[in-house]
N, C-alpha and C positions, 0 to 999 in steps of 0.2 A: 785232527781226528775227531769225528763225530762220536759223542759219547751217548751210550744207550740209557744209562741210569743217572749219572751225576750231572748236576747243573752247576750254577755259580756258587751255590751254598749247600752242598750235599745233595741228597736225593729228596725230591718233594713232589707231591701230587695228590690227587683226590683219594681219600681214604678208602681202602678195599677195592681200588681200581688201578689199572695201569702199573706204575712202578711202586705203588704203596699197598701191596697185598702182603698177607702173612708169608707167602712163599718167597717173595722178593726179600723181605726182612730176614727170613731164615737163611737165604742164600748169601745175603750180605754178611750175616754173622759168621757163616762158615768160611767165606772167602777172606774176610778181614781177620778172622781168628787165625787162619793158616798163615796169612801174610805176616802178622805180628808175633807169631810164635818163633822166637829166635833160637830155639834149640836149647840144649843144656838140661840139667836135672831139675832146675827150679820150676815151680808151677807158674803159669802165665795167667794174667788177669785182665779183665775189662770192667770199667765202671759205666753205668747207664743211668741217666737222668731223663726226665720228661717234663712236659708242661701239663696242662689240665684237660686236654681234648679227650673225648670219649674213646676215640680210636687208639689212644695210648695203651689201653687195656688189651687191645688186640696185637699191636705191634711189639710191645715189650716181651711177652712170652715167646713170640716167634723169634726175636733176636736171641733170647736166652737159649732156646733150643739149638739155634745155629752155632752159637759160641761154645756151649757145653759139649755139643756133639763132636767138636774137633779138639776137645780137651782143655778149653780155656775156662777158668773160674770167673764168675760174674758177681759183681757187687751192685745192688740196686739202690738208688737214692730216693725214688719217687719224685714228686715235683721239686725242681731245683732250677734256677736260672742257667742258661747256657754257659755264661762265664764261670759259674760255680762248678759245672761239670769239668770244664777245662782246668780249673784250679785243682780239683780233687784228683784228676787224672795224674797230675804231676805230684801232688802232695802224697798220694797213696802209692806212688811208684808203679802205677798200672801201665800195662803195655799199650792200652788203647782206651779212649773214652767215646761214648756215644750219647748224643742228645736227641731225644725224640720230640720234634717240634716242627711246626710250619711257621714259626715266627709270628708275623703280623697277619697272616692269612686267617680266614674264618675256620670254624671248628671242623668243617667237613674235609679240609685238607690236613695232611700231616707230612712229616719229613724226618730225615735222619742226617745229623751233622756229626762228623767224625773228627776226633782229636788224637794226635800221636802222643807218645809217652812224654814229650816235652810240653804238652798242653796247647800246642799250636794246631790249627786246622791243617788237614793233609794237603800236600801239593797236588797239582794236576797230574803229575806222573804217577804218584802212588794211587790216586783214584783210578787212573787208567789201568794200572796193574791189578787192582782189586776187581775192577769190572771184568777183566779178562778171565778171572777165576769164577765169576758168579754164575756163568752158564754151563759150568762143567757138571757132569752127572753127580747127583746128590750123594751117591754111595762112595765117592772117591775120598781117600785119605781120612776116613773117620777114625776117631780114637777107639782104642780097645776098651772093653767094658770096665776095666779097672783104672783107666786113664781119663774117664769122662770128667768134665768140669763140674764144679759145685756152685751153688747159688746162695748168696747171702744178702739179706735186705737190712740196711742200717738207717737209723734216723738222725745220726749225729752230723751228717753232711751239711744240713741247713745251719746248724750252730757254728760249725767250722767256717762256713762261707761268710756268715755274718761277722765273725771275729776278724777274718781277713779283710773284709770290706771296711770295717771300722778302723782297722790299722792304717788305712790310706788317708784318713782324716788327721789333720795336724794334732799332735799331742797337746794336751792341756787346753785345747779349744773345745767349746761346747756350743750346741745349738739352742741353748736356753733362750727363751723369749721369742723364738721364731716359730711361726705357725706354717706348717707345711701340708699341702694337699698332695697326696701320693695316689696316683691312679695306676693300679697294677694290672689292668686289662683283663681281670679274671684269669690271669695266666700264672706262669711259673714263679713270679715274684710276690705272689699274694700274701705269703707268710713272712718272708725274709725282709722285704723292703720296709714295711711299716715298723717292724721290730728294730731294725738297725737304726732307723731315724729316731725312734723313741729312746733307745738306749744311749744315743748321743745327746739327748736333752731336748729334742724338739717337741712341740705340741703337734701331734700327727692327726690329720684328718684323712683316713683311708677310704678310697672308693675302688670299685672293681676288684673286690676281695671276696666274692661269693661265687666261685666257679661251680658249674653244674655239669660240665662236660660239653655243653653246647654254646655257652655264652662268651667264650674267649674272644677278645677283640670286638665284641658286639656292642656298639655304641659307647665304647670306652677305649682307653689306650692311646698310643701315640699316633694312630691313624684316624682317630675320631676324637677330637679335642673338646667336643661340646660339653661333656660331663665335667671335665676338669676345669674348664673355663667357668662354668656355672658355679662350681664349688669354690673356686678362688674368690669370686665376687661375693658369694653368699656368706662365706666365713671370714672374709677380709684377710685372706692368707697373704703371707709374704712371698710365697713362691708356690707354683704348681709343677709337679713332675709327673709326666705321663710315660709309662713304660710300654713296651710292646709285649706280645704273648710269651716270649721267652726271656724278656728282661735284658737283652743285650744291647738295647738302644733306648733313648729317651728323647722326648721333646719337652722343653721347659717353658713355663709361663711366668711373666713377672707379676707383681702385685696388682697390675692393671689388667691382667688376663691377656696380655699381648704375647704372641708366640715368639719363642726363641728357638730356631731350628738348629740343626747340627753345624751349619756354617757360622751362625752367630755365636754358638757355644765355642767353636774353635777359635774364633776371633778374640773372644774375651780371655780364653785360656792362654792363647799365644801372647797377647799383650802382657798379661800378668806374669807368665812364666819367663818371658824375655826380661822383664824388669827385675825379676828375682833370680835371674841366671839359672833357671831350672831346666832350660832346653839343652839337650846334649849337643845339638847342632843348630845352626842358625836357619831353621826351617821346620816345616811340618808337611804332612802328607794328606792328600784328599783325592777325590776321584774326578773324572771328567764332568760329573754332574754338578759339582759345586759352583756357586755363583761367581761371576767375574768380579763382583764387588769384593768378595773375600780375597781374591788374588791380589787386587790392587791394595787393599788394606794391609795385608801381610807384607807386601813389598814396601809399603810406607813405614813399616816397623824395622826395615832392614833385613827382613827374612825372605826365604825362598819358599814358594808353594810348589810342591811336587805333586803331579797328578798321575793317577793310575786308572785302569779300567774299573768298572763298577764291581763292588764286592769287598767287604771288609777284610777278607783274607788277602786280597791283593794289596790293600793299604798296609797290612801287617808285613807282608813280604818286602815291600819297599822300605818300610821303617827298619826292618832287620838288616836289609842289605846296605842301607846308608847310615845306620847308627842313629836314627831319629827316634825320639821318645814320645812324640805327640802326633796323632793322626785321626782321621775320621771321615764320616760321610754326612752329606746334607740331611739324610734321613734320620740322623741321630746316633749312629754308631760312632762312639768316641773311644779311641784306643790309647791307653797309657801303658807303654811298655815297661815303665817302672813298677807297675802294679799288676798287670794282667796280660794275657796272651791273646785276648780277643776283646771285642766291644763289650762294655759293661755300663748299662744305663744307671745303675745305682751309684757306682763309683763316679761317673760323670756328674751326677747330681750333687754328690758330696763335695766334689772339687769346686763347683759353682757356689755352693753354700759356704765353703771355707773362705772364698773371696768376699762374699757378702759380710761374713762375721769380721774378717780381718779389716775391711775398709769401713764397716759400719755404715753402709749406704743401702738404700733400696735397690732392688735388682734393676728397676727401670732406669736408674742412673748409671748402671754399670754395663748393661748389655746393649744390644742394638748399635754395635760399634761402627757399622758401615751401612750405607744405603745400598740395598741390592739393585743390581742392574735388572731391568724388567725381564722376567723369565717365565716361560709357560711350559708345562709338561702335559702331554695328552697320552693316555694309555689306550691302545686299540686292541681288543681281543680278537684273535683269529682262530679258525677251526682246523684247517687242514694244512695247505701248503704255506710255506714261509713267504709272506708278502714282499719281503725285502729282496727276493730273487726275481720278482716281476720286473720286466724291462721298463714298463711305464713308470713304475715307482722309482727305479734307479734313475731314470731321466729327470723326474721331478726333483728328486733329492739333489742331483748335480746342478740343475738350474737354480734351485733355491740357495745353495751354497754360494754360487756365483753372484746372485743378487745381494746376499748378505756381505760378501767380501770381508773386509776387515772391520765392518760395522757391527758384527755380531757373531754368534756361534750357533751351529746346528749339530745336535747330537741325536742319532737314531740308533737304538739297540734293541735286541730281543731280550726279554726278561729271562733270566736263568732259572726262575722258580715258578713262573706261570706262563700260559700261552698268550703273552702280551707283547706288542711292539710299543716301545716307549719313544715318543717323539718330543724332544725338547729344543726350544729356540730361545735365544737370548740376544737382546740388542738394546742400545740406549734409547732408540726410537720405539716406543710401544707399538705403534702401528706397523712398523716393519717387522717387529717380533711376532705380532699376532698373524700377520699375513704369511710369514714363513712357516709357522707351526701349523696353521690351518691348511695351507696348500699340501704339505707333506702328509698330514693326518688324513686329509680327504683322499689322497691317492692310495694310501695304505688301506683305508676302509674299503674302497672299491675293489681292491685286490684280495681282500681277506675272505 
């Protein structure tokens, strides 16, 4: 089924255009509010957090209007990381949680991520059911005047999230003596991340902590590592941590300012947790985009790498179905089902820091566990028709897969959050890899 509003990670688009207008936000609030009101005499509630985008001031009240109009109480957190909203949904026994964020995108985009009462992202079927209600007349099933929802804004959510995050760090272990650069992307983690690290004993050098509504992810954060690399070298830090706009993922740098992506983070964690028998099953979960080098390394540990389609919620679904407690994405979403229901960049950083403290070694000696198979990803923006439906493009993709054979992998997919076609090729032979990705990318460009 082609979905009208939801993509791979909630609803996302250009602020005040398309699917990200106040009307759509209000309709979502009304539809989701009706869906999650389970009947009975008790009052139903939703919690709402957001990142630091200017458009959050527009989207938030529209959501509130939708939820309260159908009789659902609303608790507003203000800026809070996405995993914090998920945690608070469950902790406060809310019926629903909503995060207003477009993650790593620039300020002019925004989005809506929804969590069920268990703190997990909604399934495809629930999103489809909510979509079916969003286009109904606005006057249907409104609450009576005396049944309207109430709204409350609380400030304690950030403190509660910090305490939960700190509780994932080993007891009686401290970060004393470690110098940590934390890049908060001028986003949702700009208050909580530096504070949590400081309270655990680290010397903290924060950057990307001056949001102004426009500078989220701008030349900072996990998608632009220049600032954090410069800070690691300048301050001779032991580690650099770069969050994205809603702090549900991170990229880490060692003391030499070398990048450690999600695949390498998973490799380090898998080896450490296997040795300490912390893995619930002999495996972990990642997506089709993760490097073949990770798969080979994991297998060398006697573990199985399970792959899913792209999206951290699909990783979580596989983890839950198979009873696995470690998973993630190359982009830096790392999921620890022992601690959280979704990716959490700060918890991931703390788990790496714990290994550093425990082994008393520099991060450069611990990370970079495998040599990645040459891999290249090209993103092609398209305007109107889906280029992947073009017959010429289909033919080029099929021929390229045949050329690669068993020597490499070709992954082509539409982004679920932006109008992009992502073309990724991987092969031991760099020339074969480059030829494959360029052939397909060129065909897609011509059809875009």
